[in-house]
N, C-alpha and C positions, 0 to 999 in steps of 0.2 A: 461600370457606371450604375448608379442607382436607377432602378426601373420603377416607374409610378404605377403600381398595381393595387394600391390601397382601395380605390373605389370598387374594383372587381371583388376583392377579398371581402370588403364590408357587405357587399350585396349578397355574396354566397353565405356569409355568416348570418345575415338577417333571415334569409330564406330557410337556412338550416334550422334555426331556433324556432321559427314559426311552426315548422313541421314537428320538431321535437316537443314543443310545449304541450301538445295534446296528450302526451303520455305522462303528465305530471301525477304524483302520488297525493296522499293526504296533505291538505294545506289549511292553514289557519291564518287569515289575513289580518294584519294590524288594523285595528279600528272596527272589526266586524265581530259579531257574536255568532255568525253562522259558520258551519263547518263544510268544507268542500272536499269531497272524496273523488279521486280519479282511479282508474282501474288497476294500474300497475304498482308494484311495491316501490318504495323509495330507492332501493338499491339499483333497480333498473334505470331509473332516471339519473341517479348519481353517476353510474357508469357511462350513460349517454353524454352527460355534461362534461365529464372528464375526457371522454374520447373526442368530443368536439374541440376541446382545448388542445389536445395532442395533435389532432388533424390540422388545426390552425398553425401549429408549430411547423409541421411538414410543409404546408402551403407557403408560409412566410419564408422558410428556408430555401424553397425552390425558386421563388419569384422575386425576392428582395435581396439583392446582392450589392456589394460595394458600399462605399461610405456616402452618407447623406449629411450635409452640413446644416440642415435645419432651416435653410432659407429658400430652397427651390420648390416652393409649393404655390399653387394658384391662389391669387388674391383678387378681390374686387373692392376697389376703394370707393366707399359711399360718398366721400367728400368731393368726388369728381363733379357731382351736381352741386353747384354753388348754393342753390336754394336749400337743398338738404343739409349742407354743412351749416348754413346759417340757422336753420331750425334746430338741429341737434346740438349745436354749441351755444345757442342763445336761449330762446324761450323755453325749450324743453328742459334744458339744464337748470335754469332758474326756477321753473315750476317744481321740478323734482327736489331741489334743495330746500325750497320753501315748505313743501309737503313734509320732507324729512324732519326739519326743525319743529314743525307743528306737531307731528306724531311723537317726536322725542319728548317734548314737554308734556303732551297729553298723556303719554304712557306713565310718566312719573307722577303726574297729578292724579290720574285714576288709581294708581297704586296706593298713593298716600291718603286720598280722600274719598275713594269709591267704596263699593260694597266689599266686604271681607270674603264673600263667597267667590272663589275663582271663576266659576262658570258665569257669574253675573258681572264680572269685571274685565275690562278690555286688556289690562296689563298681561296676565298669564297667556291668554290666547295669542296676543300680538307677539310677545317675546318668544314663546316656545314653538308656535306653529307658523305664523305668518312670516316672522323675521328669520328665525334660526333655520327652520326647515325650508321655507319658501325661498329665502335668499340663496341657500345652497343650490337649489334647482336653477334659479335664474343665473347665478354667477357661472355655474359649470356648463349650462346649455347655451345661454345667450351672450354672456359677457360680464365683465366686472362692474356691475351697477353700484356696488358698495363704494368704489372709488369716487363716484359722483355724489352719493347720498349719505356718506359717513357724517353723522351729525357733529361729532367731535372735531373733525377736520373743518367742517363748515363754520362751527362756532369759533374756532381758533382763527380761521381766516378772516372772519368779521372783526374779531378783536385786533388782528394785525392791521386791518384797513383803518380802523379808528386810531390806533396807536401811530401809524405812519402819517396820518393827517396832522397830528400835533408834533410828531418827532420824525420828520422825513429822513434823517440821517441815521436813525437807530433801528435795530431789529427787535421784535418782541420775543427775545430769548436771552437767557444768560450765556448762551454759547459754550456750555460746558462740553468738553471732549467726551465723545462716546467711544469707549474701548471696543475696537472692532472684534477683539477676541470674544467679547460677550455675545456678539451676533444677535440672533433672535431668541436666545434662551429666555429673556423675560416673557416673550410670547408663549413659549413652551409652558412656563410656570403658570401664566395667567389662563391658558387654555385648560390645563389640568384643573385649576380651580373652578373654571366654568363648567366643565363636564362633571365635576364632583357635585356641584350644586344641582345640576340636571339629574344625575343618576343616583346620588347617595343621600342628598338632603331631603328628609321627609316633607319639609315645608317649601319645597321648590316652587309650588304653585301659589304661594301666599302673595297676594298683590303688594302688600306693604313691604315685605321682605325684598321682593324683586325691585321695587322702586328704590329702596335704600342701597341695594347692590349696584343698581345703575348709577346712582349718585356717587357711590364710592369709586366705581370704575371711571367715572367722569373726572374725578379729582386726580386719579392716577394718570389718566391719559392726557388731560390738559396740562397737568404738572410736568409730565415727561416732555411734552412739546415745548413748554416754557424753558425747561432746563437744558435740553439738547437741541432744540430746533424742531419745527413742525415735521419736516420730511424725514429727518433722522429718526424721530420716534415712530412715525408711521411705518417706516421700513423695518424697524426692529422690535418695537414694544407694543404697538397697537395690534393685538392678536388677530382681530378680524380682518384688518387690512392684509396681513400676511397670509392668512388662511384663504380668504376669498381671492387673493392674488394668484396663488398657485392652483386653486380649483378652476379659476377662469381660463387657465391655459388649455383646458379641455374644450372650451367653448368655440363657437363658430365665428367669433369676432376678435379683433386685436386692435390696439392703438399703436401707431408707429410715428415716431418723430424723426424728421429728416433735417435736423438743424444741428450741424456739427458744433456751432458756438454754444448753444444751450446744453447739448449733451456733454460737451467738453468740460463744462463747469459743474455738471451734476456729480454728486458723490455716490450715486447708485452703483450697484454691482455690475451693471452692464454699460456704464457710461464713463466719461472722463478718461483718465490714464489707463484704466483697465481695458478699454476698447482696443488699444494698440498692443498691450502686453498679453491679453487673453487671460489675465488673472485678476481676481477681485482683490480688494485691499487686505483681505486676510490671507492671501497667498494661494487660495484654492482656485482651480479652474472655474471660470464663469460658465453660465449655462447656455451661451450661444445666442443671446438676444441682440448683441451688438451687430451693426450692419456696416458694410463697406460704405465709406463716405461719412462716417461719424454719427449716424443715427442709431436709434435703438427701438426695441419692440417691447410693448407692455410695461414701459416705465411711465407711469402717470405723472410723475414729477416733471419729466421733460415734455410730455404731451401737453401739460398745462401751460407751459411757457413758450413752446416752439411756434414759429411762424409757419413753417412748412410741416404739416402733419396729416396723417391719414387715419381713417377708421375703416378697417378692412373686414370683409367676409373671407373666411378661410376654411379649409377642411377641419372637421372636429378632431380634437386630440393632438393635432400636429404641434401645438404649442408646448406640449410636454416633452418633445424630443429635445434633448440637451446635448451639447458638445462636450461638456465638462462636468466636474463633480459639484455637488451642492455643499454648502457649509454644514458642519456637523449639527448645528442647532436646527436648521431647516429639515435635515434628515430625521432628526428626533421628532419634530413636529408632524411630519407626514406619517411616521409610524404611530405617533400618538393618536392622530385623527383616525387612522385605519383601525387601530386596536380598540379605541373607545366606542366607535360606532358598532363594531362587532360585539363588544361587551354589552352595549345597549340592547342589541337583539338577543344575545344569550341570556340576559337578565330577565327576559320574559318567559323563559322556558321552565318546564316542571323541574328540570335538574337544578336550576339555580334556586327555584322556590324551596326545594328540599334543603339546599345549603342555608338559606335564610331561616328556615324553620329550625335547623340544628343550631344556628348562631343564637337564636332567641332562647332556646332551651339552655344554652350554656351561659347566658348572661341575664338571668331573671332579675338581678339586683339593679340593672341599668334601665331606668324608666324615663330618662330625659328624652324629649322628642329630638334633641340634637346629638345625643350620645347614647346609643343602645346597640343591641346586637345587629339590627338591620343596617345601621349606619356603618358599623365596624366592618361587616361582611362586604358591603358594597364598596367601601373605601379600599379594602384589601383587593377586591376584584379589579377595581379601576387601576390600582397600582401594579398588580401582577400581570394583567393582560399586556400592557406595553412592554414590560420587561421580557415576558415570554415571546412576544412578537419580535423584539429586537434580538433576542438570543437565537431564535429560529432563523431569522434573516441573516444573522452573522454566520451561522453554521452553513447555510446554503451558499453564502458568498465565499466562505472558505473552501467549500467543495468546488465552486467555480474556479478559484485560483488553482486548486489541485488538478482539475481537468485540463486547464490551459497548460500548466507546467508539464503534465504527462503527455500532452500533445506536441511538446516542443516549442511552445510559445512563451512570451513574457507577459506578465500581468501585474497590475497594482496589487497591493496587499488587500486582505479581506475588508478591513475597515474603509479603505478608499473605494472598493467596489460597492460597498453599501451606499456611500454618498453618490456614486456615479449612476447607480440604477434606481435610486429611490423614486424619481418621478414616474418611472414605469409602474409604480404601485398606486399612483393616484387614480387611474380608472377603476381599480378594484375598490378603493374607498368610496368613490362616487357611485359605483354600481350597487354597493351595499346600502348606501344612503338612499338611493332611489328605491331599492327593493323594500327597505324597512319602513320608509316614511310616506310613500305615495298614498296608501290608504288613509293614514293619519292626516295628511294634508287635505285630501278630498273630502273626508267625513268631518273630522273635528274642526277643520279649517272653516267650515260653514258657520261656525259660531261667530265669526267676524261680522256676519250680516246683521243679526239682531244687536250685537254690541256696537255697531256703527251708529245705531239710533239711540242706544242707551249705554254709553261707555262707562258711566259711573255706577250703573245698576241702581239708579234712583227712580226708575219708573218713567223716564222720558221716552219719546218716540219721534226723534228729530226727522227721520227720513221715512217713517211709516213701515219700518222693517222689524220693529221690536218684537213682534209676535211670530217671527219666522221660526219654523221648526226644522231641525236638521233632517235633510232628505237622505236616507240610507240607500236609496236606489240609484244615486248618481253613478255608482259603480258597484261591483260585486266581488265576492271572494275569489271566484274563478278568474276574473280578469286580473285582479291584484296578484294572484299566484303566478299566472302566466307571465305577467310583466316582470315580477321579481326574478323568475328563473331566467328569462331572456336577458335581463339587466346584468345579473351576476355572471352568467357564462360569457356574454358579449364583452363585459368589462374585463374579464380575464384574458379573452382573446386579444383585445386591444393592448392589454399590458404585455402579452407575449410579443406582439408586433413592435411596440416601442422598445422593449428590452433587446430585441434583435437588432433594431436600428442602432441602439446604443453600443451593442457588442461589436457591430461592424465598424463603428467609429473608433473604438478602443483598440480592437485587434486587427483592423484593416481588412475585414471580410474574410472569405475563404472558410476552410474547414475548421480552423481554430475558433473563429467567431461562432460558428454553428455549434460546435461541441461545447463551447463555454456556456451555452444557454440550456444545456440539459439539466443542470441543477435548478435553474430558474423555472424551467418547465415543470419539474417535479414539485417545486414550491407552489406554482400556480394551480396545479392539479389538486394538491392537498388542500389548499384554501378554497378551491371551488367546491370540493366535496364537503368541507366543514361548513361553508356558507349555505349550501343547499340543505344540509342537515338541520341547521339552526332555523331556517325559515319554514321547515316542514314541521317543527315542533308546535304543540298547542300553546297558545298564549295564556299565561297565567296572570298577567298584569291586571 
């Protein structure tokens, strides 16, 4: 039987890395000009981090045995207090939605009509720092706030309300069939376009360009909802709903609907007929969110309409444990998130600066700000990193299959193993997100204070904060470096733990399950070493 040892393991992990962190080598924190030097060479600390990941594998193998169905974990339902439920589902929700719509239109307006200087305009700071970086922290640590404040969802919901008032028997959608084989591939394409703008487009901080891109994405999103239905497009095509949805599985909260009638009518992958069969509509095993009794977890569509529902506190990362394989598109999206955030860090290193310099020397005739050597090199880097990650992941999945067969066990093929274990990679993506962006959020994020008083850069001082100067002393390079190292190594250890749970489910525990994870352990160690090397390099951005 599964033994609940995770709190003990996490405590040991935290204590271990707090001790290890004092031996960090040279560090250059994102957002800082200062250099922080620690006494030991990088190789010493890399070996220490890799050894910690290996040690966690041994500890997990010793204490975590048997199958775990993903439902036997402690939960505290915050809705048990009626007053708290009323506040969280009433005034708080409506205030958040109103604020979201206000900021949505304000960001477009400041982009179109405000100062052309990015530092004096609300749009770039809000989009790239407060929203993209900040929402990633909130969703993965606290819960899926995006499901509440998504402005496109709110706008379409308001349009539906008005439409139903005059046409009560009709739905505001053309009701076109969405091919399930397409899955979330539209989100994959849209996310690649998004990170291309962030990492490869030289004008990514242009307020006007960002405003027009937001408007264009609004047309795509609202149009998709109209063509296929609001929830259908949110589940498949609204890229940030999909991304924040799986990142929030790491968080300490979950929403749970205990309404078999509502869930039975839901077309989500963990609801409806798939709850009984254990398969989603595309034939793949679902991820274990369905519950006995017809309810479901982390399905915001059901939570929105269910009468009996819960908002629970839960152990972190437990929502990433899945009983089945993910669709191929979602697997690709997770790998894309992991690889692009890694490329974002690597693109700040001297090594990539040398590549960009070479690209410029090879294309002197390309002088357009949208098509030059820098854009070409960054585009190729963004395209090749995901392909390389997928290829490496496939190789180690194939090694897992080989180890299982050599041990006398039976296993799914390598591509199915890739979909089965992909959620165990999410803590790695989050760890690198935290490590890479914390300094950026704490330092550059302070720009929101003066911009709140003067969002258009027109010389206003609405709240008396227009003269605020960014305070570089709120944190320091030493803290950022220690935090980054702890995040990366701890994220890999959590990934080892989740992968082991997944292997126990697939292979029934025992020696076969343990041996199957040796290739995954090697992959985690390699990526730990690579991540620590990247964050140790001087920043050239």
